[in-house]
C-alpha angles and dihedrals in degrees: 000000000000094000090053091053091049090049092051090046090052092052091050091048092051091049092050091047090052091048096053098036092088131135140197142231115217136171150128134271121210138163127244089276090056091249114147116248120215128198091032114153111235115186144167109231098212097048140048091257124127131152136169130231119250126231089283092055091250128140140176131194113199136189100052127150126206113295147086119297133187107218118196132186128201135180125168110258095025133088111258119239134202128196132179117233128189117212112200117165095314143062118271133217124206131168131202134206114200124206124209114255115267091191132025115267132187117262114269112242108212111199139158106280094199115108093229100063110107101168139031137162131255117261119243091262125025120173105314095336133095121218101165112140094006128120107246141164130193118198113209099213100191090059095053121109096209145112097277093168090071096032087239101207096197089061101034094051097032094119097049108093125223100020120143108208125203115207100203095154134015094222096068092233093141127029119225114185131144136160143199094023097316119133115257090210104140088328088282095155093061124075093241118205143164116216088344101309131100121272100167122100091258123344093220109012100042109003097177116127114223092167122065118179114242107259089225088068096043123095098186139004109212120199124185118178129227095308088073087079091092097060102025109030143279106297113132093222097058131221129338111183127178111208107204124216122264129212119279104273092207097056133053090216135018128171124199127183127182120186119190132185126182149156123312094028096302115170122170125179116188120180130172142173129195146145148138123268113178108302095348125091119185139180129178132173140180126196128189118186132175139163147152098237132229093275127048117267092033103115117146141179122193133185122186129179128181128177126179129178127180122191121193100212090182136345087274105035126064133175125197128188124189133179126188129188128179130168131170143167119206133177114219121216093206131231130298134223117238092258091050092048095051091044096049120346091188094059123115122193100188137051095181102086123097137167127200130185133183113184127182125175130177128187135183117191128192124192126183125181110204094182135345086273102042132057140159129206131191123193119193117185141168137189128207109177148136139201126193126190117193127181151070105311092195137099124257089258088071123077119258096215093099129095117269120255119241119201112188128184129183118191127200111175135163131182146168129203124188124191130183121191127192128186112203142158121250115189089338094309125111114248133178129211128191128183128178149163138207132208116188139169122187126190127187125179104198123188130177125184149125121299133180122305093230131104100243128106094256106148098193133119113241090210106026092171093055108043126170088237138352122186142164110210122191135186125197113189130180118177139177128189141174132187133175136191110218110193102209094182139334092291108029132061135173122206115191122180144177136199133192121198131190110194125182119182119188132175132182129180141068144274132202117249127189121226131184111219136161113261130215090277091053095250121126112258131194109235127182119203132176114249116208114232128205115170124180121167122166126179139169114215127194119186132173140186145169135211132201131202125187121181107184093173137006115290094014127098133176109201135182136172142169123196135171119240137199135188122195123214109266131223090257089054090054101048129006132147097206104147091206097057132035124209121233106235089212096059115152131202119265121245133183146108142255131217133191133191117181152154122220140163148138137236127180088266103025138059120179143163120178119176144159124216142189122202120188125196124190115200092003113202118226148127114298139175105027091200090061106015116221134166107223147134097288102183144290114303143175139200125200133172153129122273118190138176125183131171124183121197100205097186092054090059094062104019114018095181096046119129088221123083133189115178128179120196134184125191109187131172129183110189134172125187126186138180122231108206144144087224110091090211090069108019110113093003120137117264108249122252093027113124105203091214124029122172136174117178137158151130132270113197137163153119123259106309096358118092134179124191130190118183133187122196126190125180121183126226116282140164135256099207137045093245089060094231105208101185109055114241121239093258091053091225091114126045141081130300102234121226114272142175132202135183131209129195122194138166137184139182130188132187118181104293097000133075140173128198129179139158153151119244118203090017095190094045094237119184108223143130135218101193146046106199121210091201135347126039084026146340100225134014117355106204120218119235121275125226113326139169137216137188126192132190119195130192124183125185 
């Protein structure tokens, strides 16, 4: 017994010795005139280690074991340098001399080179955008161990705190995320973009996203919270940008194919080509996905194409062209009442509902670098798209012997955004200025009317000359913004910004309205007449904000920001024939502001971001009066809370160069939202769609190219309407979302050109739901998928 104790004690002693036997690399960075350079990025390429020089040009990187390290230094306007350093039982010193750039080079993107990093934060300046003092997350998609074939949102966004995720379909065709009391419905409260340009139906008039890029084609998902309103527009949620992959810059041609099969007839085929030939970089992908769905009447077929080409005309001038196409047809099994859900959550009581989308986006991007410190960028984009919803938009309590309703939208949008960025010195300190403008025109032809009473996917009006409503909605938007980083000293910066928006919303058309009048025989008759519509709403919006960043020591930042927000009334707010919800004709725009205060940083073994926020809405729009449902400005409201993310890399504590990794992460959010109203029905009630407690936690472990991920998600009970309806109504549109938990297990292995991925989603086969739909794809409860499996093979040549 004694010898076993001594053996265990010896192992512990050796581990502790390894942990504390660590060394450092220090040095100084100067220019060719031997002047010290501050704020220089100094990084080790093979590890998640990066520091910045102080005002004396000095740096130190701690926590290193014996071994060879490639140390690089980078500062904007200078040529980057790399040197190899050998650490062997003592600290090392190395100095660098940077030379000014003779030619213009691309910015160096310094990221964690380890294969286990799944999230990072945006640098203070990226491209022509400023993110200093803002709360941001960047999801590194290639490093995820997740079901990418179905864009599994629980796994993809598992390290972004505070998000409420709707699981409307198990195929990941549409993304539904919201945060801080904002509806997740088709991510409509985020300014959703792809490579910096709009992909939603209409950023202001109809901000719902029917197209979500396939995660297998995405390099990064960038999320910036409410303070993004100054540079990207007025949505309360902030920015959601999908950065697509580019061709391999080290090969003229590379082919990747990923074939996935899964439960319920899932088949996903993803294929891409890309490469770099001289001054031309290209990337193209095609995805085909089909399945039968967890519930009956849930078949779907999806086709997605993306092509991007970038041509470096000169060292200073670049042109990029991108084209995106996505089409899909999906049958919708409809919603369930509470009794139906608890009796059989897989049941479907209709085969008449269908949804069809055809999405086409084009973008032309110009970049010109005047000097190493000044650049301009112009993005031109256009959208030609349609979405058609066909079905019985009624609850099961209503008879099905009526014609189906067809709601058809056609979108034709164009826009241009121009940004100019200038780096300059102010009193010897580096500062950055960005100014930009936006011109945008949105056009939506929206028709609603009766269709056939069959069960086929026939998207045709049965009476095209007598529709229930027919409108042409238009948005004209002109915007101007400016933002500047003022570096007060080596540790503290202030970033103020302003934005001006001109928004003009117009609508012309008609809708049918029913009257009850006495007839010739004196009896009351039901009469339907068309009512002419002419909507014209023009407003000028000015918003402002400011951000603060304080970095007392290396790898630690205290950040804060406050920014005004604004949300315009959407087309759906203006005219909708949803029989389950009426629209208040006196709806007003929402106004408010958001504020963040947080602490974040990184160590070789630790990544953390803990923040508190306050989000204020004035005239918040929501669902009111369950007895007579209406969408209206309920009252002023606020949400506040704590959002935290922490990841510990246990193996890097004791053995930084080990091929093994064992990471533990926790994403925890405590959020409260309350209404402030003179109406007793709503005053003090919880803001809908705000889970008070939302946690995602798990482990990520593996050896070299093998990785295993286990994730646990828990979401606490919350409400779907402002009155906080406790007892679900018979139609299931109003009522709470009960607390639920779900677990996901995934694994992947790669070897040179070959890879395998597999997993089990909803490991414990929990029956739960995240949404009560007022219309399509319901109405009623939309159950989440039960236990399902997937298996992926990847080949890359």
